[in-house]
C-alpha positions as CSV (number, residue, x, y, z in Angstrom):
1,M,1.9,-20.3,0.5
2,G,0.0,-16.7,0.5
3,I,-0.4,-14.4,-2.9
4,I,2.6,-12.4,-1.6
5,K,5.4,-14.4,0.0
6,A,9.1,-13.4,0.0
7,F,12.0,-15.2,1.7
8,K,15.3,-13.8,2.7
9,L,14.9,-10.9,0.3
10,G,17.4,-8.6,-0.5
11,F,18.3,-5.5,-2.3
12,D,20.8,-3.2,-2.9
13,Y,21.0,0.2,-4.8
14,L,24.0,0.5,-6.6
15,K,26.2,3.8,-6.9
16,Y,28.7,4.0,-10.2
17,D,31.6,6.3,-10.8
18,D,31.8,8.1,-14.2
19,D,33.5,4.9,-16.3
20,G,30.4,2.7,-14.9
21,N,31.9,0.5,-12.6
22,V,30.1,0.2,-9.3
23,K,32.0,2.2,-6.5
24,D,29.4,1.9,-3.7
25,T,26.3,-0.2,-2.7
26,Q,23.5,0.8,-0.6
27,R,21.3,-2.3,1.4
28,A,17.7,-1.1,0.9
29,V,15.9,-4.1,1.7
30,N,17.9,-6.8,4.0
31,D,16.6,-10.4,5.0
32,V,13.0,-9.7,4.6
33,N,10.4,-12.6,5.2
34,L,7.0,-11.9,4.3
35,D,3.4,-14.2,4.0
36,I,0.5,-12.2,2.9
37,E,-2.6,-14.2,2.4
38,A,-5.5,-13.1,-0.4
39,G,-7.7,-11.0,0.9
40,E,-5.8,-9.3,3.7
41,F,-5.5,-5.6,4.0
42,V,-1.8,-5.5,5.1
43,A,0.1,-2.2,5.8
44,I,3.7,-1.3,6.0
45,L,5.4,1.4,8.0
46,G,8.4,3.2,8.6
47,H,10.2,6.5,8.5
48,N,11.8,8.0,5.0
49,G,14.5,5.7,4.0
50,S,13.4,2.5,5.8
51,G,13.0,0.3,2.7
52,K,9.1,0.3,2.4
53,S,8.9,1.7,-1.0
54,T,11.6,-0.5,-2.2
55,L,9.8,-3.5,-0.8
56,A,6.4,-2.5,-2.7
57,K,8.1,-2.4,-6.1
58,H,9.6,-6.0,-5.7
59,M,5.5,-6.8,-5.1
60,N,5.0,-5.8,-8.7
61,A,8.6,-7.0,-10.1
62,L,9.7,-3.4,-10.9
63,L,12.5,-4.3,-9.0
64,L,14.2,-7.9,-8.9
65,P,15.8,-9.4,-6.0
66,A,19.5,-9.1,-5.2
67,E,19.1,-12.0,-2.8
68,G,16.4,-14.3,-1.6
69,T,13.0,-14.8,-3.5
70,I,9.9,-13.2,-3.7
71,W,6.7,-14.9,-5.4
72,I,3.4,-13.4,-6.3
73,D,0.4,-15.9,-6.6
74,D,3.3,-18.8,-6.5
75,M,5.3,-16.8,-9.4
76,S,8.5,-16.0,-8.9
77,T,9.4,-12.4,-10.1
78,T,13.0,-13.8,-10.7
79,E,11.2,-15.9,-13.9
80,E,11.5,-13.4,-16.8
81,K,8.7,-15.4,-18.6
82,E,6.0,-14.7,-15.8
83,L,6.5,-11.1,-15.3
84,W,3.6,-9.9,-17.6
85,K,1.4,-12.3,-15.6
86,I,2.9,-10.7,-12.4
87,R,2.0,-7.5,-13.3
88,Q,-1.5,-8.4,-14.1
89,K,-2.2,-10.2,-10.7
90,A,-0.5,-7.3,-8.5
91,G,-1.4,-3.7,-9.4
92,M,0.6,-0.7,-8.2
93,V,-0.5,2.8,-7.4
94,F,2.1,5.4,-6.9
95,Q,2.4,8.4,-4.8
96,N,1.7,11.1,-7.4
97,P,-1.6,10.1,-9.6
98,D,-0.3,12.3,-12.2
99,N,2.4,9.8,-13.1
100,Q,0.1,7.0,-13.4
101,I,-3.1,9.0,-15.3
102,I,-2.6,9.2,-19.3
103,G,-6.2,9.4,-20.5
104,T,-7.7,12.6,-21.5
105,V,-10.8,11.7,-20.5
106,V,-11.7,9.7,-17.1
107,E,-13.3,6.4,-18.7
108,E,-10.6,6.5,-21.1
109,D,-7.7,6.4,-18.9
110,V,-9.7,3.8,-16.5
111,G,-10.0,1.5,-19.7
112,F,-6.4,1.8,-21.0
113,G,-5.1,-1.2,-18.8
114,P,-7.4,-3.7,-20.0
115,E,-6.9,-2.5,-23.9
116,N,-3.1,-3.4,-23.1
117,M,-4.2,-6.7,-21.9
118,G,-6.2,-7.5,-25.1
119,V,-9.6,-7.6,-23.1
120,P,-12.5,-7.4,-25.9
121,T,-13.9,-3.8,-26.3
122,E,-17.6,-5.1,-24.7
123,K,-15.7,-6.2,-21.4
124,I,-13.7,-3.1,-21.2
125,W,-16.5,-1.1,-21.0
126,K,-18.0,-3.3,-18.5
127,R,-15.0,-3.5,-16.4
128,V,-14.9,0.8,-16.6
129,D,-18.0,0.8,-15.2
130,E,-17.7,-1.5,-12.4
131,S,-14.4,0.0,-11.3
132,L,-15.6,3.9,-11.3
133,E,-18.5,2.5,-9.3
134,K,-16.7,0.7,-7.2
135,T,-14.2,3.7,-6.3
136,G,-17.1,6.4,-6.3
137,M,-16.0,8.1,-9.5
138,T,-19.0,7.3,-12.1
139,A,-20.1,11.1,-11.7
140,Y,-17.0,12.3,-13.4
141,R,-16.1,9.5,-16.1
142,Y,-16.5,12.1,-18.9
143,H,-14.3,14.5,-16.8
144,S,-10.5,15.5,-17.4
145,P,-8.4,14.2,-14.8
146,N,-6.6,17.3,-15.1
147,K,-9.7,19.4,-13.4
148,L,-9.9,16.7,-10.6
149,S,-9.0,17.4,-7.1
150,G,-5.9,15.3,-6.1
151,G,-8.1,12.9,-3.8
152,Q,-10.2,12.1,-6.9
153,K,-7.1,11.7,-9.7
154,Q,-6.2,9.0,-6.9
155,R,-9.2,7.2,-7.0
156,V,-9.0,7.4,-10.9
157,A,-5.5,5.6,-10.5
158,I,-7.3,2.9,-8.4
159,A,-10.1,2.2,-10.8
160,G,-7.6,2.0,-13.5
161,V,-5.8,-0.5,-11.8
162,M,-8.7,-2.3,-10.3
163,A,-10.1,-2.5,-14.2
164,M,-7.0,-5.2,-14.8
165,R,-8.7,-7.4,-12.3
166,P,-5.9,-7.7,-10.0
167,K,-5.5,-10.4,-7.2
168,C,-3.7,-7.6,-5.3
169,I,-3.0,-3.9,-5.1
170,I,0.0,-2.3,-3.4
171,L,-0.5,1.3,-3.0
172,D,3.0,3.1,-2.5
173,E,2.2,6.2,-0.1
174,P,-1.0,6.7,-2.3
175,T,-2.1,10.0,0.3
176,A,1.0,11.4,0.8
177,M,0.4,14.5,-1.2
178,L,-3.3,14.7,-0.6
179,D,-5.2,17.3,1.9
180,P,-6.9,15.2,4.9
181,N,-10.0,15.2,2.7
182,G,-8.4,13.5,-0.2
183,R,-6.2,11.1,2.3
184,K,-10.0,10.2,3.5
185,E,-11.4,9.8,0.2
186,V,-8.8,7.4,-1.0
187,L,-8.4,5.1,2.1
188,E,-12.6,4.4,2.2
189,A,-12.2,3.9,-1.5
190,V,-9.6,1.1,-0.8
191,R,-11.0,-0.2,2.6
192,E,-14.2,-0.8,0.5
193,L,-12.5,-2.5,-2.5
194,N,-10.9,-5.2,0.6
195,R,-14.3,-5.7,2.1
196,T,-16.4,-5.9,-1.1
197,E,-13.9,-7.6,-3.8
198,N,-11.7,-9.8,-1.8
199,V,-8.9,-7.6,-3.0
200,T,-5.5,-7.8,-1.3
201,V,-4.4,-4.4,-0.1
202,V,-1.1,-3.8,0.7
203,L,-0.9,-0.1,2.1
204,I,2.6,1.7,2.3
205,T,2.0,5.0,4.4
206,H,3.4,7.2,7.2
207,Y,0.0,8.0,8.4
208,M,-0.6,6.2,11.4
209,E,-4.4,6.7,11.3
210,E,-4.4,5.0,8.2
211,V,-3.7,1.4,9.6
212,I,-6.1,1.0,12.3
213,H,-8.4,-1.0,10.5
214,A,-5.5,-3.4,8.9
215,D,-5.6,-7.0,9.3
216,R,-1.7,-6.7,10.0
217,V,1.1,-3.9,10.3
218,Y,4.8,-4.6,9.5
219,V,7.3,-2.1,10.6
220,M,10.4,-1.5,8.7
221,D,13.9,0.2,9.7
222,S,16.9,0.3,7.6
223,G,15.5,-2.2,5.1
224,N,14.7,-5.0,7.9
225,V,11.1,-6.0,9.2
226,V,11.5,-4.8,13.0
227,M,8.0,-5.3,14.3
228,Q,4.8,-6.9,13.0
229,G,1.6,-8.0,14.2
230,T,-2.2,-6.5,14.2
231,P,-2.6,-2.9,15.0
232,K,-3.4,-3.2,18.5
233,E,-0.2,-5.4,19.0
234,I,1.6,-2.5,17.1
235,F,0.4,0.2,18.7
236,S,0.3,-0.9,22.3
237,Q,4.5,-0.4,21.8
238,V,4.6,3.1,22.0
239,E,8.0,3.5,23.1
240,M,9.4,0.8,20.7
241,L,7.7,3.0,17.9
242,K,9.4,5.7,19.2
243,H,12.6,4.4,19.0
244,Y,12.1,3.6,15.1
245,R,11.1,7.4,14.7
246,L,7.1,6.7,14.4
247,D,4.3,8.4,15.8
248,V,1.1,6.8,16.9
249,P,-2.8,7.9,16.4
250,Q,-2.8,10.8,18.4
251,V,-5.9,9.1,20.8
252,T,-3.3,6.3,20.8
253,L,-0.9,8.5,22.5
254,L,-3.3,10.1,24.7
255,A,-4.5,6.7,26.0
256,H,-0.7,5.8,26.7
257,E,0.0,9.1,28.7
258,L,-3.3,8.5,30.8
259,R,-1.9,4.7,31.2
260,E,1.5,6.2,32.2
261,S,-0.1,8.6,34.5
262,G,-2.1,5.8,36.3
263,V,-5.2,5.5,34.5
264,D,-6.5,2.0,34.1
265,I,-7.0,1.3,30.9
266,P,-5.2,-0.7,28.3
267,E,-2.8,-0.3,26.0
268,G,-3.3,-0.7,22.3
269,I,-6.3,1.7,21.7
270,L,-7.1,2.8,18.6
271,T,-10.3,5.1,18.2
272,T,-11.9,7.7,20.3
273,E,-14.7,5.1,20.6
274,E,-12.6,2.6,22.6
275,L,-11.1,5.7,24.6
276,V,-14.0,6.7,25.5
277,G,-15.4,3.2,26.8
278,A,-12.2,2.6,28.5
279,L,-12.7,5.6,30.7
280,C,-16.1,4.8,31.7
281,R,-15.9,1.4,32.9
């Protein structure tokens, strides 16, 4: 079993009337099956309302299944006694870092999680040092988080999660509120953690360029997983992605249009270097 595994996972949002009775349900996740291996970098794509953020919250047991089961490191989120352990194994980074940063100084914020876990003081500071270094934020350890840029704040949020030593980190559209430079900073930090620390990464995003280095990609629509495969396999299906109201990386779209015009190049080109190489052959 992978570190994150879901079987026939389903979840409904409930709408209530003024008397507190359920008057309507909205299916947000439907019959989802996942098997994510330790150390993988997995991306989940989908337009707004596709269910990807709802699925992300199940990976940290912030939401519990209405149907089916999801296991985190062999622990079911339906077992109440396992919830604390699950949230230590699977750390969440949200879209808005201001909702996750609580310290008045960067190093204090990063140390908050381990302190709550009862980690001894000397080990807390060792974890703070390591996490700041891994996210490229050591130089800002004595700064106020409020004076940091959006990308820097998000890296502090990631450092705070990493200080808890999770086996996996789930990032729910962590770059949605950032400018291009901030998005690049955060993505590079996440990729470095995945490469050097063997941390399982689940990235929920709507920026296609952010997923080209993922090991696997899941595409969601109306609560269902409708496509899965490597980035090359997914982005080879340009028309299918358009059907699900998703874009593709600009260089992939250009290569697709050239191919449609009769140029002999393969589908699924992901980088400028690949396109140049294909055109020069």
